[in-house]
A tleap script that builds the chain and sets N, CA, C and O, in Angstrom:
source leaprc.protein.ff14SB
mol = sequence {
  NMET LEU GLU TRP TYR TRP VAL LEU ILE LEU
  ILE ILE VAL ALA LEU VAL VAL GLY GLY PHE
  SER GLY PHE LEU ILE THR LYS LYS ILE VAL
  LYS LYS GLN LEU LYS GLU ASN PRO PRO ILE
  ASN GLU ALA GLN ILE ARG ALA MET TYR MET
  SER MET GLY ARG LYS PRO SER GLU SER ASP
  ILE LYS ARG THR MET ASN ALA VAL LYS LYS
  GLY CALA
}
set mol.1.N position { 0.852 -1.186 0.000 }
set mol.1.CA position { 0.000 0.000 0.000 }
set mol.1.C position { 0.889 1.239 0.000 }
set mol.1.O position { 1.886 1.310 0.719 }
set mol.2.N position { 0.511 2.197 -0.811 }
set mol.2.CA position { 1.271 3.441 -0.897 }
set mol.2.C position { 0.974 4.340 0.292 }
set mol.2.O position { -0.132 4.342 0.833 }
set mol.3.N position { 1.968 5.087 0.677 }
set mol.3.CA position { 1.758 6.080 1.737 }
set mol.3.C position { 0.889 7.196 1.193 }
set mol.3.O position { 0.809 7.388 -0.020 }
set mol.4.N position { 0.252 7.917 2.061 }
set mol.4.CA position { -0.698 8.953 1.643 }
set mol.4.C position { -0.016 10.070 0.870 }
set mol.4.O position { -0.634 10.638 -0.030 }
set mol.5.N position { 1.234 10.411 1.180 }
set mol.5.CA position { 1.889 11.512 0.483 }
set mol.5.C position { 2.268 11.124 -0.939 }
set mol.5.O position { 2.331 11.989 -1.813 }
set mol.6.N position { 2.523 9.832 -1.193 }
set mol.6.CA position { 2.794 9.392 -2.574 }
set mol.6.C position { 1.529 9.476 -3.414 }
set mol.6.O position { 1.579 9.825 -4.593 }
set mol.7.N position { 0.415 9.159 -2.811 }
set mol.7.CA position { -0.860 9.275 -3.514 }
set mol.7.C position { -1.130 10.743 -3.850 }
set mol.7.O position { -1.574 11.058 -4.954 }
set mol.8.N position { -0.865 11.627 -2.909 }
set mol.8.CA position { -1.064 13.057 -3.130 }
set mol.8.C position { -0.144 13.571 -4.242 }
set mol.8.O position { -0.573 14.347 -5.096 }
set mol.9.N position { 1.104 13.141 -4.232 }
set mol.9.CA position { 2.055 13.561 -5.270 }
set mol.9.C position { 1.603 13.045 -6.639 }
set mol.9.O position { 1.677 13.777 -7.626 }
set mol.10.N position { 1.142 11.807 -6.708 }
set mol.10.CA position { 0.672 11.245 -7.975 }
set mol.10.C position { -0.557 11.990 -8.491 }
set mol.10.O position { -0.677 12.218 -9.695 }
set mol.11.N position { -1.450 12.364 -7.615 }
set mol.11.CA position { -2.641 13.115 -8.016 }
set mol.11.C position { -2.243 14.484 -8.570 }
set mol.11.O position { -2.765 14.915 -9.598 }
set mol.12.N position { -1.327 15.159 -7.894 }
set mol.12.CA position { -0.886 16.486 -8.343 }
set mol.12.C position { -0.191 16.387 -9.693 }
set mol.12.O position { -0.445 17.204 -10.578 }
set mol.13.N position { 0.679 15.401 -9.862 }
set mol.13.CA position { 1.379 15.218 -11.138 }
set mol.13.C position { 0.378 14.908 -12.253 }
set mol.13.O position { 0.502 15.439 -13.357 }
set mol.14.N position { -0.608 14.056 -11.977 }
set mol.14.CA position { -1.616 13.711 -12.986 }
set mol.14.C position { -2.425 14.949 -13.377 }
set mol.14.O position { -2.739 15.123 -14.554 }
set mol.15.N position { -2.763 15.798 -12.429 }
set mol.15.CA position { -3.512 17.028 -12.740 }
set mol.15.C position { -2.689 17.989 -13.584 }
set mol.15.O position { -3.206 18.592 -14.525 }
set mol.16.N position { -1.416 18.135 -13.253 }
set mol.16.CA position { -0.552 19.042 -14.020 }
set mol.16.C position { -0.376 18.526 -15.447 }
set mol.16.O position { -0.498 19.297 -16.399 }
set mol.17.N position { -0.095 17.244 -15.606 }
set mol.17.CA position { 0.094 16.663 -16.939 }
set mol.17.C position { -1.208 16.745 -17.741 }
set mol.17.O position { -1.180 17.077 -18.925 }
set mol.18.N position { -2.323 16.453 -17.123 }
set mol.18.CA position { -3.617 16.531 -17.802 }
set mol.18.C position { -3.964 17.951 -18.206 }
set mol.18.O position { -4.469 18.177 -19.306 }
set mol.19.N position { -3.703 18.906 -17.336 }
set mol.19.CA position { -3.971 20.307 -17.670 }
set mol.19.C position { -3.105 20.794 -18.816 }
set mol.19.O position { -3.586 21.491 -19.709 }
set mol.20.N position { -1.832 20.430 -18.794 }
set mol.20.CA position { -0.913 20.852 -19.855 }
set mol.20.C position { -1.289 20.221 -21.195 }
set mol.20.O position { -1.317 20.902 -22.220 }
set mol.21.N position { -1.574 18.930 -21.183 }
set mol.21.CA position { -1.950 18.269 -22.440 }
set mol.21.C position { -3.297 18.785 -22.943 }
set mol.21.O position { -3.483 18.913 -24.153 }
set mol.22.N position { -4.221 19.080 -22.066 }
set mol.22.CA position { -5.503 19.664 -22.469 }
set mol.22.C position { -5.326 21.029 -23.098 }
set mol.22.O position { -5.999 21.361 -24.074 }
set mol.23.N position { -4.419 21.826 -22.541 }
set mol.23.CA position { -4.121 23.139 -23.108 }
set mol.23.C position { -3.575 23.005 -24.517 }
set mol.23.O position { -4.010 23.719 -25.420 }
set mol.24.N position { -2.618 22.090 -24.719 }
set mol.24.CA position { -2.008 21.918 -26.038 }
set mol.24.C position { -3.024 21.420 -27.070 }
set mol.24.O position { -3.037 21.892 -28.207 }
set mol.25.N position { -3.862 20.479 -26.681 }
set mol.25.CA position { -4.871 19.950 -27.596 }
set mol.25.C position { -5.877 21.041 -27.958 }
set mol.25.O position { -6.239 21.179 -29.126 }
set mol.26.N position { -6.323 21.803 -26.993 }
set mol.26.CA position { -7.270 22.881 -27.258 }
set mol.26.C position { -6.661 23.936 -28.156 }
set mol.26.O position { -7.327 24.440 -29.059 }
set mol.27.N position { -5.404 24.279 -27.922 }
set mol.27.CA position { -4.715 25.266 -28.755 }
set mol.27.C position { -4.645 24.802 -30.202 }
set mol.27.O position { -4.866 25.591 -31.121 }
set mol.28.N position { -4.340 23.525 -30.407 }
set mol.28.CA position { -4.256 22.978 -31.762 }
set mol.28.C position { -5.621 23.006 -32.449 }
set mol.28.O position { -5.712 23.350 -33.627 }
set mol.29.N position { -6.669 22.651 -31.734 }
set mol.29.CA position { -8.019 22.648 -32.302 }
set mol.29.C position { -8.458 24.057 -32.672 }
set mol.29.O position { -9.044 24.256 -33.735 }
set mol.30.N position { -8.185 25.040 -31.815 }
set mol.30.CA position { -8.580 26.425 -32.092 }
set mol.30.C position { -7.829 26.958 -33.313 }
set mol.30.O position { -8.426 27.626 -34.157 }
set mol.31.N position { -6.538 26.675 -33.416 }
set mol.31.CA position { -5.778 27.120 -34.597 }
set mol.31.C position { -6.345 26.502 -35.864 }
set mol.31.O position { -6.456 27.180 -36.886 }
set mol.32.N position { -6.704 25.225 -35.813 }
set mol.32.CA position { -7.272 24.554 -36.981 }
set mol.32.C position { -8.613 25.186 -37.360 }
set mol.32.O position { -8.876 25.408 -38.542 }
set mol.33.N position { -9.451 25.474 -36.384 }
set mol.33.CA position { -10.749 26.082 -36.660 }
set mol.33.C position { -10.601 27.477 -37.265 }
set mol.33.O position { -11.336 27.829 -38.187 }
set mol.34.N position { -9.660 28.274 -36.757 }
set mol.34.CA position { -9.435 29.610 -37.305 }
set mol.34.C position { -8.886 29.547 -38.722 }
set mol.34.O position { -9.184 30.413 -39.546 }
set mol.35.N position { -8.083 28.524 -39.009 }
set mol.35.CA position { -7.556 28.383 -40.364 }
set mol.35.C position { -8.667 27.987 -41.334 }
set mol.35.O position { -8.722 28.503 -42.450 }
set mol.36.N position { -9.544 27.086 -40.927 }
set mol.36.CA position { -10.638 26.638 -41.789 }
set mol.36.C position { -11.739 27.684 -41.910 }
set mol.36.O position { -12.344 27.817 -42.974 }
set mol.37.N position { -12.009 28.425 -40.846 }
set mol.37.CA position { -13.085 29.421 -40.822 }
set mol.37.C position { -12.533 30.755 -40.335 }
set mol.37.O position { -12.697 31.105 -39.166 }
set mol.38.N position { -11.875 31.503 -41.228 }
set mol.38.CA position { -11.276 32.766 -40.781 }
set mol.38.C position { -12.346 33.776 -40.369 }
set mol.38.O position { -13.475 33.723 -40.858 }
set mol.39.N position { -11.997 34.686 -39.479 }
set mol.39.CA position { -12.954 35.697 -39.068 }
set mol.39.C position { -13.297 36.610 -40.245 }
set mol.39.O position { -12.572 36.651 -41.240 }
set mol.40.N position { -14.385 37.326 -40.125 }
set mol.40.CA position { -14.871 38.181 -41.208 }
set mol.40.C position { -13.878 39.313 -41.468 }
set mol.40.O position { -13.257 39.831 -40.540 }
set mol.41.N position { -13.736 39.688 -42.738 }
set mol.41.CA position { -12.840 40.785 -43.079 }
set mol.41.C position { -13.605 41.861 -43.853 }
set mol.41.O position { -14.800 41.715 -44.107 }
set mol.42.N position { -12.922 42.926 -44.221 }
set mol.42.CA position { -13.587 44.055 -44.860 }
set mol.42.C position { -14.152 43.688 -46.225 }
set mol.42.O position { -15.201 44.203 -46.612 }
set mol.43.N position { -13.485 42.816 -46.958 }
set mol.43.CA position { -14.000 42.418 -48.272 }
set mol.43.C position { -15.324 41.672 -48.137 }
set mol.43.O position { -16.219 41.840 -48.964 }
set mol.44.N position { -15.450 40.859 -47.111 }
set mol.44.CA position { -16.704 40.139 -46.895 }
set mol.44.C position { -17.817 41.092 -46.496 }
set mol.44.O position { -18.963 40.911 -46.908 }
set mol.45.N position { -17.501 42.097 -45.706 }
set mol.45.CA position { -18.504 43.097 -45.319 }
set mol.45.C position { -18.940 43.892 -46.543 }
set mol.45.O position { -20.127 44.162 -46.730 }
set mol.46.N position { -17.974 44.262 -47.371 }
set mol.46.CA position { -18.288 44.997 -48.596 }
set mol.46.C position { -19.217 44.169 -49.488 }
set mol.46.O position { -20.182 44.698 -50.039 }
set mol.47.N position { -18.929 42.877 -49.632 }
set mol.47.CA position { -19.773 41.996 -50.446 }
set mol.47.C position { -21.169 41.865 -49.839 }
set mol.47.O position { -22.159 41.793 -50.567 }
set mol.48.N position { -21.251 41.836 -48.514 }
set mol.48.CA position { -22.556 41.749 -47.855 }
set mol.48.C position { -23.402 42.982 -48.159 }
set mol.48.O position { -24.587 42.863 -48.471 }
set mol.49.N position { -22.792 44.169 -48.067 }
set mol.49.CA position { -23.526 45.400 -48.382 }
set mol.49.C position { -23.950 45.406 -49.844 }
set mol.49.O position { -25.072 45.800 -50.163 }
set mol.50.N position { -23.048 44.965 -50.747 }
set mol.50.CA position { -23.381 44.952 -52.170 }
set mol.50.C position { -24.529 43.980 -52.452 }
set mol.50.O position { -25.374 44.255 -53.304 }
set mol.51.N position { -24.565 42.851 -51.746 }
set mol.51.CA position { -25.649 41.891 -51.960 }
set mol.51.C position { -26.983 42.439 -51.464 }
set mol.51.O position { -28.041 42.011 -51.923 }
set mol.52.N position { -26.935 43.385 -50.527 }
set mol.52.CA position { -28.162 44.026 -50.061 }
set mol.52.C position { -28.585 45.166 -50.987 }
set mol.52.O position { -29.628 45.786 -50.780 }
set mol.53.N position { -27.774 45.438 -52.006 }
set mol.53.CA position { -28.165 46.434 -52.982 }
set mol.53.C position { -27.708 47.842 -52.677 }
set mol.53.O position { -28.267 48.795 -53.221 }
set mol.54.N position { -26.719 48.006 -51.835 }
set mol.54.CA position { -26.220 49.357 -51.575 }
set mol.54.C position { -24.704 49.381 -51.599 }
set mol.54.O position { -24.042 48.399 -51.263 }
set mol.55.N position { -24.176 50.508 -51.998 }
set mol.55.CA position { -22.721 50.675 -52.069 }
set mol.55.C position { -22.240 51.195 -50.721 }
set mol.55.O position { -22.635 52.284 -50.304 }
set mol.56.N position { -21.392 50.433 -50.036 }
set mol.56.CA position { -20.980 50.852 -48.700 }
set mol.56.C position { -19.914 51.934 -48.731 }
set mol.56.O position { -19.030 51.931 -49.588 }
set mol.57.N position { -20.009 52.854 -47.788 }
set mol.57.CA position { -18.939 53.827 -47.621 }
set mol.57.C position { -17.912 53.234 -46.663 }
set mol.57.O position { -18.176 52.230 -46.002 }
set mol.58.N position { -16.754 53.855 -46.594 }
set mol.58.CA position { -15.714 53.366 -45.681 }
set mol.58.C position { -16.174 53.454 -44.230 }
set mol.58.O position { -15.808 52.611 -43.411 }
set mol.59.N position { -16.974 54.468 -43.910 }
set mol.59.CA position { -17.456 54.581 -42.527 }
set mol.59.C position { -18.409 53.434 -42.199 }
set mol.59.O position { -18.407 52.940 -41.072 }
set mol.60.N position { -19.236 52.994 -43.181 }
set mol.60.CA position { -20.111 51.846 -42.952 }
set mol.60.C position { -19.289 50.588 -42.665 }
set mol.60.O position { -19.599 49.816 -41.758 }
set mol.61.N position { -18.245 50.407 -43.453 }
set mol.61.CA position { -17.402 49.214 -43.281 }
set mol.61.C position { -16.696 49.248 -41.934 }
set mol.61.O position { -16.659 48.242 -41.226 }
set mol.62.N position { -16.134 50.404 -41.576 }
set mol.62.CA position { -15.424 50.530 -40.286 }
set mol.62.C position { -16.390 50.316 -39.121 }
set mol.62.O position { -16.053 49.652 -38.140 }
set mol.63.N position { -17.590 50.880 -39.234 }
set mol.63.CA position { -18.582 50.739 -38.169 }
set mol.63.C position { -18.972 49.266 -38.001 }
set mol.63.O position { -19.086 48.775 -36.878 }
set mol.64.N position { -19.174 48.569 -39.119 }
set mol.64.CA position { -19.530 47.154 -39.060 }
set mol.64.C position { -18.384 46.312 -38.499 }
set mol.64.O position { -18.617 45.403 -37.703 }
set mol.65.N position { -17.149 46.609 -38.908 }
set mol.65.CA position { -15.980 45.887 -38.375 }
set mol.65.C position { -15.869 46.077 -36.857 }
set mol.65.O position { -15.597 45.123 -36.128 }
set mol.66.N position { -16.079 47.299 -36.391 }
set mol.66.CA position { -16.015 47.547 -34.952 }
set mol.66.C position { -17.117 46.814 -34.217 }
set mol.66.O position { -16.894 46.308 -33.117 }
set mol.67.N position { -18.321 46.745 -34.812 }
set mol.67.CA position { -19.418 46.022 -34.180 }
set mol.67.C position { -19.113 44.529 -34.114 }
set mol.67.O position { -19.426 43.874 -33.120 }
set mol.68.N position { -18.503 43.992 -35.166 }
set mol.68.CA position { -18.144 42.567 -35.165 }
set mol.68.C position { -17.079 42.285 -34.122 }
set mol.68.O position { -17.142 41.278 -33.417 }
set mol.69.N position { -16.096 43.180 -34.024 }
set mol.69.CA position { -15.020 42.979 -33.038 }
set mol.69.C position { -15.542 43.045 -31.612 }
set mol.69.O position { -15.067 42.325 -30.734 }
set mol.70.N position { -16.530 43.921 -31.385 }
set mol.70.CA position { -17.112 44.020 -30.037 }
set mol.70.C position { -18.042 42.866 -29.725 }
set mol.70.O position { -18.344 42.601 -28.561 }
set mol.71.N position { -18.500 42.175 -30.766 }
set mol.71.CA position { -19.401 41.042 -30.562 }
set mol.71.C position { -20.854 41.444 -30.532 }
set mol.71.O position { -21.706 40.675 -30.086 }
set mol.72.N position { -21.146 42.640 -31.002 }
set mol.72.CA position { -22.534 43.116 -30.992 }
set mol.72.C position { -23.281 42.666 -32.217 }
set mol.72.O position { -24.462 42.979 -32.369 }
savepdb mol mol.pdb
quit
């Protein structure tokens, strides 16, 4: 039977290794998702306005980009 402090050390090591590996896996998945689905850019906003039948001004594009960045 293991002493209680060895069990505690094993639990702490398992948590650290699990947390680190979880971080690396999540980081890889997020990078892959961003590569496959890039965030919206100004050309896409311009195309959206054109599809609605209006010619966007630069202020419209900047305002929309700021709203997207804020998450509104």
